[in-house]
C-alpha positions as CSV (number, residue, x, y, z in Angstrom):
1,M,36.3,30.1,77.0
2,Y,37.0,32.8,74.6
3,E,37.7,35.3,77.5
4,E,39.9,32.8,79.2
5,G,41.9,32.3,76.0
6,M,42.4,36.1,75.6
7,K,43.6,36.4,79.2
8,R,46.2,33.7,78.7
9,T,47.3,35.3,75.4
10,M,47.8,38.7,77.1
11,T,49.7,37.2,80.0
12,V,52.1,35.5,77.6
13,L,52.6,38.8,75.7
14,A,53.3,40.6,78.9
15,I,55.9,38.0,80.0
16,V,57.6,38.3,76.6
17,A,57.6,42.1,76.9
18,M,59.2,42.1,80.3
19,G,61.7,39.3,79.8
20,G,62.6,39.7,76.2
21,C,66.3,40.0,77.1
22,S,68.0,37.4,79.2
23,K,70.3,38.6,81.9
24,H,73.2,37.3,79.9
25,E,72.5,39.5,77.0
26,S,73.7,43.2,76.9
27,A,70.9,45.7,76.5
28,S,71.6,47.1,73.1
29,V,69.7,48.7,70.3
30,E,71.2,48.4,66.8
31,G,74.7,47.9,68.0
32,V,74.9,50.8,70.6
33,D,75.9,49.8,74.1
34,A,73.4,51.4,76.5
35,T,75.7,50.7,79.4
36,A,78.6,52.9,78.1
37,A,79.3,56.3,79.8
38,P,77.9,59.2,78.0
39,P,80.3,61.1,75.8
40,T,82.3,63.9,77.6
41,K,81.5,67.5,76.6
42,E,84.6,68.9,74.8
43,A,86.2,72.0,76.2
44,P,85.6,75.1,74.1
45,A,88.5,76.1,71.9
46,A,90.5,79.3,72.7
47,F,89.3,82.4,70.7
48,A,91.7,82.9,67.9
49,G,90.3,86.1,66.4
50,T,91.2,89.7,67.0
51,L,90.8,90.8,70.6
52,T,88.4,93.7,71.1
53,G,87.3,95.9,74.0
54,E,83.8,94.4,73.6
55,R,85.2,90.9,74.2
56,I,87.1,92.1,77.3
57,M,84.1,93.7,78.8
58,G,82.1,90.7,78.0
59,S,84.3,88.6,80.2
60,K,82.5,90.0,83.3
61,G,81.0,87.2,85.4
62,L,82.7,84.3,83.6
63,V,84.8,83.2,86.6
64,H,84.8,83.8,90.3
65,P,87.3,83.5,93.2
66,F,88.0,79.9,94.3
67,D,86.9,78.5,90.9
68,A,89.1,75.7,89.6
69,W,91.9,77.5,87.7
70,D,92.0,75.2,84.7
71,E,88.4,75.5,84.1
72,A,88.3,79.2,84.6
73,R,91.3,79.7,82.3
74,T,89.4,77.7,79.6
75,K,86.4,79.9,79.9
76,L,88.5,83.1,79.7
77,E,90.5,81.9,76.8
78,A,87.4,80.9,74.9
79,Q,86.1,84.5,75.3
80,M,89.4,86.4,74.8
81,G,92.1,84.1,73.6
82,K,95.5,83.7,75.3
83,A,96.4,86.2,77.9
84,T,98.2,89.3,76.4
85,L,100.4,89.4,79.5
86,V,101.3,86.9,82.2
87,K,103.3,88.0,85.3
88,G,105.0,85.0,86.9
89,D,102.1,82.4,86.3
90,E,100.3,84.4,88.9
91,K,98.8,87.4,87.3
92,Y,96.8,87.0,83.9
93,L,95.9,90.1,82.0
94,W,94.1,90.6,78.7
95,G,94.4,94.1,77.2
96,V,93.8,95.9,74.0
97,A,94.4,99.5,73.1
98,Q,92.8,101.5,70.3
99,G,93.7,105.2,69.8
100,D,93.5,106.9,73.2
101,D,91.3,104.2,74.6
102,C,92.2,101.0,76.4
103,W,90.4,98.0,77.7
104,Y,91.8,95.4,80.1
105,V,91.0,92.8,82.7
106,E,93.1,90.9,85.3
107,V,92.5,87.5,86.9
108,D,94.9,86.1,89.4
109,K,95.8,82.4,90.0
110,L,96.5,81.2,93.5
111,A,99.2,78.7,94.4
112,N,96.6,76.0,95.2
113,G,95.3,75.9,91.7
114,T,92.1,78.1,92.2
115,V,91.2,81.6,91.1
116,G,92.1,84.5,93.3
117,L,91.5,88.2,92.4
118,V,89.0,88.7,89.6
119,A,89.1,92.4,88.6
120,E,86.2,94.1,86.9
121,P,86.8,94.6,83.2
122,M,87.7,98.2,82.7
123,K,87.9,100.8,80.0
124,V,90.2,103.7,80.6
125,S,91.2,106.6,78.3
126,K,94.1,109.0,78.1
127,G,93.5,111.7,80.7
128,G,91.7,109.3,83.1
129,P,93.2,107.5,86.1
130,I,97.0,107.4,85.2
131,M,97.9,104.2,87.1
132,S,95.0,102.2,85.4
133,Y,95.8,103.7,82.0
134,D,99.5,102.7,82.3
135,E,98.7,99.2,83.6
136,C,96.2,98.8,80.7
137,L,98.8,99.9,78.1
138,V,101.3,97.4,79.5
139,A,98.8,94.6,79.4
140,A,97.9,95.4,75.8
141,G,101.7,95.5,74.8
142,A,101.4,99.2,73.8
143,R,103.9,100.2,76.5
144,K,107.0,98.1,77.2
145,E,108.9,97.8,80.3
146,A,112.4,99.3,80.2
147,A,114.9,96.7,78.9
148,E,118.0,96.0,81.1
149,D,121.5,96.0,79.9
150,P,122.8,92.5,80.5
151,N,126.4,93.8,80.6
152,A,125.7,96.5,83.3
153,P,127.2,95.9,86.6
154,G,125.6,95.3,89.9
155,P,126.4,97.2,93.1
156,P,130.0,96.9,94.2
157,K,131.0,94.9,97.2
158,D,132.5,96.7,100.2
159,K,132.7,100.0,98.6
160,P,130.4,103.0,98.8
161,V,128.6,104.4,95.8
162,T,127.5,107.9,95.1
163,V,123.8,108.9,94.6
164,L,124.3,109.2,90.9
165,E,126.0,105.7,90.8
166,L,123.0,104.3,92.6
167,L,120.4,105.9,90.3
168,E,122.3,105.0,87.1
169,G,123.1,101.5,88.3
170,A,119.5,100.7,89.1
171,A,118.3,102.2,85.8
172,H,120.5,99.9,83.7
173,A,120.6,96.8,85.9
174,R,117.4,97.0,88.0
175,S,117.3,93.3,88.8
176,K,120.9,93.4,90.1
177,W,120.5,96.4,92.3
178,N,116.9,95.9,93.6
179,G,117.1,94.3,97.1
180,A,120.9,94.7,97.4
181,K,122.3,96.2,100.5
182,V,124.5,99.2,99.7
183,T,126.5,102.1,101.3
184,V,125.6,105.4,99.7
185,R,127.4,108.8,100.0
186,G,125.8,112.0,99.1
187,L,124.7,115.4,100.5
188,Y,122.2,115.7,103.4
189,M,119.0,117.6,102.4
190,S,116.5,117.3,105.0
191,V,114.7,114.8,107.4
192,T,111.0,114.2,107.5
193,E,109.6,112.9,110.8
194,L,106.0,111.7,111.1
195,E,103.9,108.9,112.7
196,S,102.6,105.7,111.4
197,N,100.2,103.4,113.3
198,G,101.3,105.2,116.5
199,A,104.9,104.6,115.8
200,P,107.5,107.4,115.0
201,V,108.9,107.3,111.3
202,A,111.8,109.3,109.7
203,N,112.9,109.7,106.2
204,V,116.2,111.3,105.2
205,S,116.5,112.9,101.7
206,I,120.0,112.8,100.1
207,T,121.0,114.6,97.0
208,A,123.8,114.1,94.5
209,A,124.8,117.8,94.5
210,K,123.9,121.2,96.0
211,A,120.5,122.5,94.7
212,D,120.0,119.2,92.7
213,L,116.4,118.4,93.1
214,K,116.3,115.8,90.3
215,N,118.9,113.3,91.7
216,V,117.5,112.7,95.1
217,V,117.0,109.5,97.0
218,T,115.0,108.9,100.2
219,C,116.4,107.0,103.0
220,D,113.7,105.2,105.2
221,L,115.3,104.9,108.6
222,A,115.0,101.6,110.4
223,D,115.0,103.5,113.7
224,A,113.5,106.9,113.7
225,K,115.8,107.7,116.8
226,T,118.8,107.7,114.5
227,A,117.5,110.7,112.5
228,P,120.4,113.2,112.2
229,A,119.9,116.3,114.3
230,K,123.1,118.1,113.9
231,L,123.7,117.9,110.2
232,K,123.1,121.1,108.1
233,Q,121.8,121.1,104.6
234,Y,124.3,119.9,102.0
235,D,126.6,118.4,104.8
236,P,128.2,115.1,103.5
237,I,126.3,112.1,104.7
238,T,126.8,108.2,104.4
239,V,123.9,105.7,105.0
240,V,123.5,102.0,104.6
241,G,120.2,100.6,103.3
242,T,118.5,98.2,101.0
243,V,117.8,99.4,97.4
244,E,114.0,99.5,96.3
245,A,113.6,100.2,92.6
246,R,110.1,100.4,91.4
247,D,108.0,101.9,88.7
248,A,106.3,105.2,89.3
249,L,104.3,107.7,87.2
250,T,104.7,111.4,86.9
251,G,101.6,113.7,87.0
252,A,101.7,113.7,83.2
253,G,101.4,109.8,83.1
254,E,105.1,109.2,82.2
255,R,106.7,106.1,83.5
256,V,109.9,106.7,85.6
257,L,112.0,104.4,87.9
258,D,111.8,105.4,91.5
259,V,114.9,104.4,93.5
260,D,114.9,104.7,97.3
261,L,116.7,103.0,100.3
262,R,114.8,101.0,102.9
263,G,115.8,100.0,106.4
264,C,118.5,102.6,106.5
265,G,120.9,103.2,109.3
266,P,124.4,104.7,109.9
267,P,127.4,102.8,108.7
268,S,129.8,101.4,111.3
269,G,131.7,104.1,113.0
270,G,128.6,106.4,113.2
271,F,128.6,108.7,116.1
272,G,126.1,107.6,118.8
273,G,123.8,106.0,116.3
274,V,123.5,109.3,114.4
275,L,123.9,109.3,110.7
276,A,127.4,110.8,110.5
277,P,129.4,112.4,107.6
278,P,132.0,110.2,106.1
């Protein structure tokens, strides 16, 4: 009898333990709703301290190509703060310069909202690779892009310009001249003919004045067959082409504006397709 009573008692306790809460009651402990979703993890705040080369070098491996951009940017900003330079919402750079040393890293954003290029964080010093050093100084804000003169005119319409007018115009109003189709007059210096991917290529050098090796533009011919064959050095020449103005560096690492003409050809009235004097 005693054993039978104990079995009944244990059975009742088991039933109570298993069914202590009815299906109409919420499973809760001390007022905490166990059915609620777990709290979301807050995104790390952007670093607000002083950016250092150590922090930039420490960004290696944080993000990878094809990562979601928003999440990647949050990670990068938690490590280095806001980007020190953003180019067109496509290129994000972090840079810092100290003395003759500079550290920088670039991460690109693709149009589909994912990460594109992820460059290796780099330390460069004065006397090292001049292109990398220049890019780092720009990213760090230690070297500024040349400011344009908002009042400077763009290329004139239906009127030739001289080589000097082309160079000076592009230097003061780069955005107005770059990509514009112009007619340029100058003095013929030489033609360089070569081959690229099995196709002939010809470039004509045009100077502003005799023996002037400083003010020279290169005219990349659209058709190598139109290369002048009868012109002598310093003969007057007129060409039509599209302005290409881009930053370049000298051997000493100084930034200069390089202005050339692309897709060149003879103006209307040229003789037999040959670049003719005006």
